[in-house]
C-alpha positions as CSV (number, residue, x, y, z in Angstrom):
1,M,-31.5,-58.1,24.4
2,A,-32.3,-61.6,23.6
3,V,-34.2,-64.4,25.7
4,R,-32.7,-67.7,24.8
5,A,-34.2,-71.2,26.0
6,N,-33.4,-74.7,25.4
7,D,-34.5,-78.2,27.2
8,Q,-31.5,-78.0,29.4
9,S,-31.5,-74.2,30.4
10,S,-32.7,-70.8,29.7
11,Y,-31.0,-67.4,30.3
12,L,-31.3,-63.7,29.5
13,D,-28.5,-62.3,27.1
14,I,-27.9,-58.8,28.1
15,P,-25.1,-57.1,25.9
16,A,-22.6,-55.2,28.0
17,P,-22.2,-51.5,27.1
18,P,-19.7,-50.8,24.6
19,A,-16.1,-50.0,25.9
20,P,-14.7,-46.4,25.2
21,R,-12.4,-46.5,22.1
22,A,-8.6,-46.4,23.0
23,Q,-7.6,-42.9,23.0
24,P,-3.7,-42.3,23.0
25,G,-2.7,-39.5,25.4
26,R,-6.1,-39.9,27.3
27,V,-5.6,-40.5,31.0
28,V,-7.7,-43.2,32.6
29,A,-8.1,-43.4,36.2
30,S,-7.1,-46.7,38.0
31,A,-10.6,-47.0,39.4
32,E,-12.2,-46.6,36.0
33,L,-10.1,-49.3,34.5
34,W,-10.9,-51.6,37.4
35,N,-14.8,-50.9,37.1
36,R,-14.8,-51.7,33.3
37,A,-12.9,-54.9,33.8
38,W,-14.0,-56.4,36.9
39,P,-17.4,-57.4,38.1
40,A,-19.4,-54.7,39.9
41,D,-19.2,-56.3,43.3
42,A,-15.3,-56.8,43.1
43,A,-13.6,-54.7,45.6
44,F,-10.8,-52.5,44.0
45,K,-7.4,-53.9,44.5
46,P,-4.6,-51.8,42.9
47,E,-2.3,-54.6,43.1
48,S,-4.2,-56.7,41.0
49,L,-4.9,-53.9,38.5
50,H,-0.8,-53.2,38.5
51,I,-0.4,-57.1,37.8
52,H,-2.7,-57.1,34.7
53,I,-1.1,-53.8,33.4
54,Y,2.3,-55.4,33.7
55,R,1.1,-58.5,31.5
56,L,-0.5,-56.3,29.1
57,R,2.6,-54.3,28.6
58,R,4.5,-57.5,27.7
59,L,2.1,-58.0,24.7
60,T,2.3,-56.1,21.2
61,L,-0.2,-53.3,21.2
62,H,-0.4,-52.3,17.7
63,G,2.6,-49.6,18.2
64,L,1.2,-48.4,21.7
65,R,2.6,-48.5,25.2
66,I,0.9,-48.3,28.5
67,E,2.4,-45.4,30.6
68,S,1.9,-45.0,34.6
69,M,0.5,-41.7,35.7
70,V,1.5,-42.0,39.4
71,G,-1.3,-41.3,41.6
72,V,-3.9,-41.0,38.8
73,G,-3.9,-44.0,36.4
74,Y,-2.6,-45.1,33.1
75,R,-2.6,-43.8,29.8
76,L,-1.7,-45.1,26.1
77,A,1.0,-43.6,24.3
78,A,2.7,-44.1,20.8
79,A,5.6,-46.6,21.1
80,G,8.2,-44.2,19.7
81,G,7.4,-41.3,21.6
82,C,5.2,-39.2,24.0
83,A,1.7,-38.8,23.9
84,R,0.5,-35.2,23.3
């Protein structure tokens, strides 16, 4: 944690807790993804999350793909096969 100040402004710089490492095969609940990506006071909106996942799928993810786990959340899998 650091406190920074100058002539125009001052603020408290508190680092965010580290995000969990990507673990191919691990199912992550939609609500957990939402809570890590949006501000704490943001209401959970599944449609918004789906749109962001759709956009992420269009990117190259280092040989990984995002799979939907209907009614649960998402998981990373190897681009060429199933996650085990």
